[in-house]
N, C-alpha and C positions, 0 to 999 in steps of 0.2 A: 804475593803468594797466589790469591785468589783473583780471578781476572772480573772485568767489570761486569760481565753476565752473571756470573756467580754470586757476586757481591749484590746485585741487584734483586736476586730470587732470595738470598740469605736475608737482606733487610725486610723484604715482605714478610718471611716466616717470623722474624723477631718483633715485628710489630705486633704481634700477638702475646708477647710476653707479658704476666700478670704481676709477676713478682721480680724484684733486682736478683741479678745474678753476679757471682765472682768468680772469676776464672782465676785460680791461685796456682801460679807457676811454681814448681821446685827445678831450678835450673842450675847447670853446671857450666864448663867453658866448651862444650862441643858445638859443633856445627848444629846438630839438630837442635839443640838448646836454643840457638839463636832463631834457628826456623818456627819453633814452636813461639817463641816470644813475639816474632814478627805476625805468625797467624792469630794470635790472641790478641795483639792490638789491633788487627784489621777487625776482628770480630767485635769487639769493642766499639770501634769507631761507628759501628752500623745500628747502636741502639743506645740510647742514654740509660737504659736499665741494667747496661753491663759494664763491670769496672773488672780491671787486672790488678792482681797482686802478686807480689813475689814473696816466697817463704823459702829461701834456699836452705835455710838449717833444718827443715822438715826431716824427720826420719822416714823418707820414702823413695822410691826409685828415680834417679835423676837420668835425664830430664823427664819431668812428666807435669800433668796438670789436672786439677780438680775443678769440676764445675759444682757449684755449690751455692746455696744464699748467704747472705752477709749475717755473719755470728753463728754458722752452722758448721760442723767440722766433717759433715760427711756429705757424701754426693758420688758423683761419677768421674773416675780418674781415667785418664788417658797417658800411656806411655808413649813417646814417639810423636811424630806428626801424622793426624789422621787425614791422610788425603787419599784419592781413589774411591775404592768402595767403602771405605772405613770413614768418610766424609759424612756419608749419610747417617752413620750411627752418630757422629758428633752432632749434627743437626738435631735429631731425635733426642739425645741427652740435653741439649741446651732447651729446647722445647719442653721436656718432661719436667726438668729442675725448675724451669721458668713456670710452670702450671699453666699451660695454654686451656 
């Protein structure tokens, strides 16, 4: 989903994370859910401070995901796959929640 150049750039940003992050996915059987899962796993592979958790029984919009800290139920939620100009918002949310 992310090309090699974008992965390299994102990895450099994620090295600035000071706190661990959880990417909490709430998924269904749609193609968009599969795309979200793939994107989240790619992001998590770029930093040892990021883990992916699935909570498909959560009463929230599906498919979506929450960027939060472990043990916290609030954060930034994205519905759908944030690509294109929305990808910048995703990167900023990761950095904000991880308190660079």
